[in-house]
N, C-alpha and C positions, 0 to 999 in steps of 0.2 A: 799794355800797366807792366811794370818792371815788379818780378815773385822773388823775395832775397832769400837764397838757400840758407840762411840760419832765421830757423824759426822759435824763438821761445817755448817753452813746453814749459816754463817757471810751478803754473799749478801743480801740474803733478807731478814733477818733481818735488815738489813741496808736500805732498800727501804721500808717498811711499818715503818720504825724509820721515815725517813722522810713523806712519806706521812701522819702517826697521826701529826707531826709536821706545814702540814703546808693545810690538812682536817679536819673536823671539825668528820667525818667517815666518816671512811676505811672500803672497803672492800677484806675479803680475800679468792680467791675464788682459787675452787680446787679439782680434783674428792679425790671421801671419798678412807681415808688412806694416802694419801699423805704425813703427816706431820701437818695439819693446826694445832689440836687441839696442840701439841708439840712447835711448832713457839710461839703461842698466850701463853703459859703459863708463856715462858719469860718474859711477858712484865705485866701477871696478874696473880698470884696466882690460882689452879683451888677453892680451900682451899676461897677465897677471898669472900664479898661482893655485889665484882663489877664483879664477872664471874658468867657467865650464860650458865650451856650447855641443850636445849631444845630437844636434847635425856634423861636426867635424870629428873624423876617426880614432881624433887623437888624442877628444876627450873622452870619447868610448873608450878606447883602450887606458885610459888612467882610472875614469869608473865603472873599469871593469868587475876590480872587489872595493865598492864603494866607502863600507865602512872607512879597511887602510887607508884609503885617499883622503879623506875627506877628515880623519875626525883626530889631525897633528894640526890642522889649519884654524888661523888663527883672525878676528873681523870681520867683515864679511866677505860670504862665501855668493857666489850667482853664481845659477847652473837655468839652463839657453835652452828651450824648447824640450821639458822637461817632459813635458809626456811619452818620449820615448822610453822612457825608464821609470815607469810610473812604481817600481819593485822599492827603488831612492825612498820614496816615500816612509815607508818602513824604519830605515837607517836615518833619514832628519828625525823622527820621532823622538830614537835613542840621544840622538848630538843633543836635541834641543831644550832635554830636562839634563843635561849636566847642569848643576849645581852650580858652576864658577860662572856659566853661559859665556865660553871663552869665544864660539863664535856666532853670528846671526847669519841668515840664510834671504838671498831672493831667489824664488823658481819665476822660469816666466813661462807661458803656456800658452800656445794658440787653441785650443778645446775647451770650453766651460764645461759642458756639464760635467764628463768624462774628468776632466782632473779634476776639479771640485770634490766629485763623489769619490775618487782617491783618495784625495785629502783631507775631507772630513773623518772619514774610515779612519785612518792614520793620526791625524793632525788636529783630533777637535784640542780644543781651548787653546793652542796651542799658535797658529797658523789663521792672518787675516788676510784680505781679498782686495788689490786695487785692480780695480776694472778700464782699462783706455780702451781710444779708437784711435779716428785719423786723424787728421787738424781739426781744429771746430774754430769758430766765428771771432772765441776770446785770441787763441792765437796768430790768427791770421788778418786778423783788421775787418773790423766791419766793412769798412772801403773795397774788399775783393769779394764780399760776398758774394755777387754774379759768378766770379770762377769755381768757390765755394763747393756752393751749387752744380757746376756743370759737369765740374769733373770729380767733384767726392774729393774726402778727407786725406785715400789714404797716398802719405809722402811723396813718392815717386808720379804720383797720377797727378796730383799740384802742382807741384814742381816741374814738370815735365815742359819742354819748348816751347809747344803748341798744340792746339786743342789734337791732333792726330795723333803728333805722340804719344797724348794722354788715353786716349781711344785705345791703339794696342797696345799700350800696359794692362790697360787693365781687360783687354783681352787676355792676353797672357798671365794675369792674375786668375782672372774664371779658370783658365783650360790648368793652371798649375794646380792651382784649389781641388778639381776635381779628378786629378789624372793621379794626380800623386799624394798632397799630404790625407784626402780623404782614405786610400785605399793603404795609406801606413798607420791610421787610425785603427785599421783593420775590419775594414767595412765592404762589402764586395760587391756593391754595387758599378752595373758599367756606365761609367763617364757621358756618355751620351743621353743614358735614359736620364741623370740629375741632370744635365745642362739643359733639355726639356722640358724635367720639371721646371728648374728655375727659370727659363725664359718665359715659362709660364704664368706664373708666381710675381714677375714682374708684371704682368699681365693685368693680375688683382689687386700690385699694391695700391695701399691704402682700404681695399675693401674688406668687406664679412670673409673670412675662412669656409669656401665650401668643398670638403675633400671628395664628394658625390663626383660633383660637376668635372674636377681637377685628375681624381679616377679617369672615368670614362673619356677626357680626349686623352690620354694619353694612353688607353687599353690595361689598366692597369689594377689591382682591389686598394677599396680604401686607406686600410694599412698599411697597405707598398707608400701613398701619397703622406700618411700620417709622419713614419713613418721617417723620408725622406723630408719632409718638413721639418721634423728635430732637428736631421743632422745638419742642415745650412742653421737650423737655430742654435746649436750645440758648437757650430765653425765660426759666430759670431757675426754672420752675413747677413740672416735673416734677426728681425724684431713680430716677435708673437705677443700682441697687444691684448693681455685679456680684458673684458667686460666686467668693471664693475655693478655686481649689484645691492639695488636698493630693496628694502623694505617696502614698495609700494602695487596701487593694484595695478598700476599698467601691467603688461609684458612688454619682455623686457631681453632683448639681443643675448645668444649666451654663448654664442663663438666668439673665438679670438681673432684682432684683427690682422693683417699682415704686411708686417714692410720689409722691404730691402734695405739694410739701416745705410749702406754709404750711398749714395745720392749719384756720384761716378756709374760704382757698378748697376744700380737701376738702367740708366742710363747707355750704356756699353747693353745691355739684353737686351735694351726698346731699339737699337741702334740708333741712337741719336747722338751726334758726334759733335756737335758745336752749341755753341750758344743760340743763333738763332736758332738753327732746329729743336731744340729744347722748348722755344716760347710756341712755337707753331706748334707743337706735337699734341694733339690729345689728352694725352698722360699728364702734360705738364701741372696741372690743379692737382693734380693727386701726389706728382712727385714734389711741388714744393712745402705741401700737408707733409709727409715723412722728414724733409729736408729740417721744417722748425718742430719738428718735433722732436728728433733727435739733438738738437739745434737748445729746446729750452729742461728736457732730461739733465744733461751734462749742466747747465748752470744750476736747476734747480734743486741739483740732485735730490729727490724726492725721498722717501720712506718706504714709500709703494705710488703706480702706479696705472693708470684704466683705463680705457675709453669708457663710454656710456650709450647706450641707445634704447629704443623702444620699436617696438613692430608696428607702434603710428606713425611714424619717423622721425621725434624728438634724441638728439644726439647732442653730446659734448665731445670733443675730439680728446681733450685729455681728463683726466680727473686724477688730480696730486693729493695725495698725505705727505703732508710734512707736520713736525712740531702739534700734531696733534687734532688738526686742521683740515677742512677741504678745501680742497679749490678746482679752478678749471678754468682752460686753456683751448682758444680756437683758433686755428692756422686760414685766414679768411685771403685768398689770391684775389680784391676786388679792391677800385679806388679808394672806397670810401665804407666799408662792414658800419652795418646800420642794425639796431639791436631786432632779433626771431625769435618768433617762436619756441624755438631750442633753448635757446640761452635761457626765456623767463619759464621754459618747462623744468631743464637742469635746475637755476635758484630756488625754486619749491619745490620740489620734488629730492633733491639733494640735497640740500640747504647748506648751499657752497658757501665759502661766504665769502668771496670774491671770482666775477670773472676779466683773462686777460685772451684780448684778439688780439693775436698778431697777422700785419698786414704788411706790405709792400712800399705804401707811402712814406708819406716825410711827416707829416703832423698827428703828433697825440692830442685825441679828446675825448668825454665821458658818454658812455652813452645810457650810466644810468650812476649810483652811488656803488655801484656794486661793480661793472662793466666799463671795463678801459679798454681803449683800444690805442696801441701800439707802437713804430714803425718796426719792422726788421730791423733796424740801423738799433735801436734802445734796446734790442733783445741780454746783452748782456746787464742791464739795471734788472732783468725777471726775477732774481731774488727778493731783492728789495721790495719789488711790489706781495713779495707772499709772508707777511711781517709772524712774527714767531705771535 
């Protein structure tokens, strides 16, 4: 199957455009090498005086005195990898508050919590955040869903000539993140320890987080593994999906579920090299669940997202709050999903408006008036199944 190099990210471009119109500062946040720079250069050329790349020594030299460098510029100004110079946020606050608003700012960053914490302190009420990841199902065409699942959405992984090249790129991505990027953010943790932790976490993908088990296996404290988990979450490569607590008598799970956000990175950590390897791997089902969850969160863009589980075994993969209503989503890698006790329990206990079950088949059908089964290829219609 041919993969075309030029892949449009029209919806993401439009979200950034909208944010730039209504906010003086827009933060585009995503993991390293997910395409932030490529997208930003569609707004401002890289050779423009208004473009600063803080991994480029020339840009760093220009911003040695940021107020002097920025105050006379007009129009849109892009500052890439802004987490390298967090002191710039206080300068941006002053420049954003000018009455005539001669300039607006698009700042790009690869670490969510630290960057947003720094920004919120300096830029409260002035900054809007747009999150992005790698390619999504809507961008690559649903006919390429198996390639996207196997290789993940990181552009250079997805667009590689073959699976082996893709696998090698992902290996280098992981090493660069652990050996270069995280130390640059100020964390002094041995890269080999983080790699062992991340690999172990890949085997927990889709499971309830248990710091004690992982800590014992690594020979470190629970506090250390929690810190490692938060660090990879901050790097936007791990998702902690928090549990929903309903006001019911049943005992409910209170620890988060953990997922490697990009399926390609998950497969590299698990040693899965090809689509055939993936289909026969013990973690294939868990991988597919995480893949569907990430796609669903992008498509639906919920106000809040959780999972729900009780100690009696009832569970729903995603509980989504949108437009003041609560919906459920289940990921079933089965030929023909059926109504389950968990679905009935979730409908009754959580008063869900609707449950949508996503599966890899080709036929849509209803299990009840509140439970619909849809193929993966129809996921782009998900938002319409969660009405206002």
